[in-house]
N, C-alpha and C positions, 0 to 999 in steps of 0.2 A: 496562461492563467485567468480561470475562471473566476468571474465576479462573484460576489456574496449573494447576488439574488439568484443565478443560475444554481449556485450551490445549494442554494434552498430549494429551489426547484429541483433537483437530482436527490436530496434527501427524502422531500414529502413522495417523489417518485418512487424511490426505493422502498419506502414504508408502504406505499401502495400496492405494488405489486409482489412484496412479500407476504402482505395480508389476503392478496386475492391470486394465490397460486392455483394454477389450473389442473384438473387432475387429467392426465393425458393417456391414462392405458385403457380407455374404453372407446373402442374404435367406431361404435357405433351412436355414441352420443357428440353434441356438439363440444366444438374444443372449447367453447366460453358461456357462459352464461350472459343472456343478453342485458340482465339487471347489472352485472359487473360493467358491462360497455358503458351502459347510463352513467354509472357513477363514474368511470374514468372520463366521460365527457363532462359532466357537471360539477364532480367534486375537485378533480385533477385538471380538467379544462383542457383535455388533450386535444379534441377536435378545434380548439380555437387557436390552437398556438401561431399556427401561419396566417391565421386570418387579420386583415385589417382591423385597425380598433372600431372604426367607423361601423363595419360589419357587426359589431358585436365579438370582434375577437380579442388577442393578446399581442399579436403580432410581436410574438417573441423569437421569429427567425430561426435558423439553425442551430444556433448555440441552444437555445431552450430545448428546441425538438430532439436533438442529439443527446442532453441530458436525460430527457425521460426513454429514450428508446435504448440508451446503454441498459437501463436498470431493467427494461421490458426484456432485451436480449439475455441478460444475467438469470433473470428468473425463468427463462422460455416461454415468456408469454405467449398467448396464441390471440390475443384481441387483435381487432383487424386495425392496428394504428397504419400500416404499411398500406393498406388498401384502400382504405377510406378517407384517413388523413392526409396523408402524403400523397398517393398518386390521384387519388378519384377527386379530392377536393382542390388539389393544384390544376388538375386538368381544368376544372369547373370555373377556378378562378381565373385561368389563363384564356379560356377559350370560349365562355358561356357569354350570352347577352346579358345585360343588367337585370331584366326581367326574370331570365331564368335562373340567375343566381339569387335574387330576391325570393323566389320560388322554394329553391333548393335547401338553402342555406339554415334556416331555421331546424328544422330536422335532423341535419348533418351535427349542428353544433349540440344539439341537445342529446343525440347519440340514439334518438328515435329511429332514426334512417342509418341503415350501414349501407355504403356505397363500392362499387369495385371499378375499377378501369380495366378494362380486357388488355392485355397485350398487343402491342403495336407491331410485334417482329411477325414478317410475312410468313416465318419458318412454321407459325401455329397459328395463323387466322387465316379464313379465305371468304370473307364477310364482304358484301356488295351491298349499296344501297340503291333503292330505285322509288322514284317519287311520280305519283300521279299528276300527271300536266294539268288535270283538271282542279286540282284543290288551289284556294283562295289564297289560304294561310301558308306566308312562305316555309314556316318553320314544322307545319304538319304534312299527311299525306304521304310521307315515308315509310317505306317497309325494308327490313334488312333480312338476309338471306345468307347463311353460311355456317360455318363452324368455327370457333377459336378456343384453343386448349390453353392451360395452364393458368386458368383464372383464379387468382388466389381469394379466398374466400367466395366464390362464386356460388356456393350452394346456399348460403345463409344473407347473400347480399340482397336489399331491398331495390336498391336503385343500380341497375347493369348500364354501365358506359361502354361504347365502343366507338371505334375510329375505323370506318372501312377500308379496304384497301384501294389501290387505282388513285384517283386523281385528289384523294384524302380531302373528299366533300365536308368533311366537319367532324364534329363531337355529337353522339346521338344517345340519347335516354332510351333504352329499351322500353315500351309500355307492355307489351304483349306478353303472352305465356312463353316460355322458352323452356327446351328439354335440356336439363342440367344434369349431367351425369360423374358422379366422383372419381377423380383422376388419381389413383392410386400412385404414391411416391416413397420415397424411403422416409422422408420426414414426417413424423408422428405428431409434433407439435401443431401443424396448421394443415386446413384443407384447400385442395385444391379441385377443379372442376373442369370437364370438356361442356361447354354451353353450344347448343344447335338452334339457329333460328331458321324459321321457315315462312318467307315473306311476313315476319314479324310486325307489328308496327311500332314504330319509331318518332320521336320528336328531334328534332335538330335542334343543340342547345347552343351552337357558335360554329363558326368558321374555323378550320384547322389552319395551324399554321407551323412551319418546319421549326421556328424557333421554341416554339412549346414544347414539341416532343424532344426537344434538346434539354430543355428547362426540367420535364418531368424524368426524364432519366436521371440527371445531376441530382434531382431531390431522392430519387430512390435510390442513388448510389449512397447517397446521406444516410438515407434509412437503413440500408443494409450493412454499412461500414460501422453504424453505432450497434445495432445489433450482434454483430461479430465481436466488436471491441468489447461488449458485456459479456457474450458468452465465453470469449478465450479468456477474461477475468475469472469469471465464474470457474473454468474448468483449471486455471491456475490455483485457486484459492481452495478449490476441494482436494486437489493432489499434495498441496503443501500440508493441509491439517491433515489428510492421511498418513503422510509420510511422519509428520511429527507425533504420530500415537499408535502406529503398527511397527510391534517389535516382532523380529525375525533373526535365527540365528543368536538370541540372546541381546540384539542390539535394536535401537529403535532406528526404523528404514531411513529416517531422514539424517540421520549420521553418516551416512556412507557418501564417501566424496562424490564417487559417479553420479549419484542420486542428486545430489546438491547441485552439480553441473548441469543436469538436465533441467532441473527446474529455474536455473539461472537463465539458459538459455530461453526456456519459453516467457520468462519473464521481460526478456528483449524483445521478443516478438510483441508481446502484447506493448511495450512501450512504443515500438514503432508504429503499432496499429492505432494507437491513441494519438500519435503526433500526427500521421495522415488524417485520422478523423478531424483533429483541431485545425490541419491545415484546409481542408474542405468547408469547415465550417467558417474560417475566414473569408474565403472565397465567395460561398453563397452569401455571407453578410456584407461583405466589404468590397470585393471585388469579382464581380460576375465573370468578367471577361478571363479569369484564370480559373473557370468553375471545370472547364471540360478537364484540363489537364489533373488538376486536384481531385476531380471525381475519378479519374482514371489511376491515380496513385493510391488513393484510398481502398478502391476496389481490390487490386492486387494484395496490398500490405494487409488489409484486414481480413481478407479472405485466407490469405496462406497462412496468417496467425490463428486463426480460429480453427480452420482445417488440424494445424499441426499440435495446439493445444489439444482438441479433444481428441485426436487419437493418442496421444500421448498419457491423456488421463486415463483411457481404458489400460493401456499398458501397465502404468507406474501403481494403477490399482490392484494388479494382479487377478487373481480369481474373481474378485468380487466386482472389479471393472467390465467383466461380461455378461454379468446378471441383467435381467428385465428391469428389475426394480430400483436399480442406481441410474442415475441419471447420465453417466456418461454417454451411455448409447445415443440416448436422444439428442446431446451434443454434437455426437458425431454425424448423426443423420441430418440435423439442423445446419450444421457447417457444410455440407457437401451440398444440401440442397441450395443454400444461400451463394455458393459458388456458382451452380450452372443451373439453376431455374430462372434466374432474374436477369443476369448478364453473363457475358464474355470475358474471362479474366483474359483469355489470349487478346482480345480486340482491345482490351484495356490495356496491355502491355505494349500494342503497337501503336496507341494513343502517346504513351508516354515517350516512346522512342522517337516518333514521329515531331514531337513539341523539343527534343534535344536534337533534332535534324540528324537521326541515325536510320 
């Protein structure tokens, strides 16, 4: 049961994302307006949700973040909440030294700076860090070389963070110019990039730690599950509304029992995903020791729900569900990207089975 405060946050977030829906059909334009992102940070406080109060944050935790991200997913928002607020700011909060945090946080909280954290998956990165031994500054004199793929919001990010492979030297902020190339995906609501470094200057923000990677993965799982719950609910709402008004064979489609049963099945999927998300929120806010299993459960349940609901939305809308102007295909594309681009559902299932001793 969500508190009245979280319910208020959800209501405000729903109004904001409804008023600032993003145009998604122009592949040559940015997916979002920077002014809208600034308003999301200043008016809605998105960038401050996870930050401590002493640093100017709201300290809202997983409950507040999930309430906002469910609404973002419902409206197919392209705003860089996952890349900047969830992944990059969590990395800075956990790994950066206090001076580095003091330097970087004001721009992130105000929305003037958009950050992104390159994936740590070795299958999509080959970045190495080298330091000039004659450099006196322990955090300076570094360069990074290599390539990393699937960088969410990598084209628009002002602050690019990367953790090199190997001995996990630490978290670096790339200061020099890099080669950024659009990486095509089926998702038309978000942008990904392939980033290439060539002895590019970088600053060491802090030493990497194994626990930090796990924590970032858990918060990413929360962001994805919330996005998927919101998207699945939107698909269900679209389908139910359509079936209540579309007349065929002299009857409203929603009056056919078979279609009622299909909608009931989708509603159960959404409820399961919402329960898994609530469990993950509890784990992150109240019981971090359970976060790994809760994140795995949410990954499997929410991903399955969104893909199923999105695909059935296309089917149950008939001919209109296949048109470019309808949101149905956008939900399918986003659902499939959520399932494959950020984590492995198969690996998440293995985590759940291992936790049960199977």
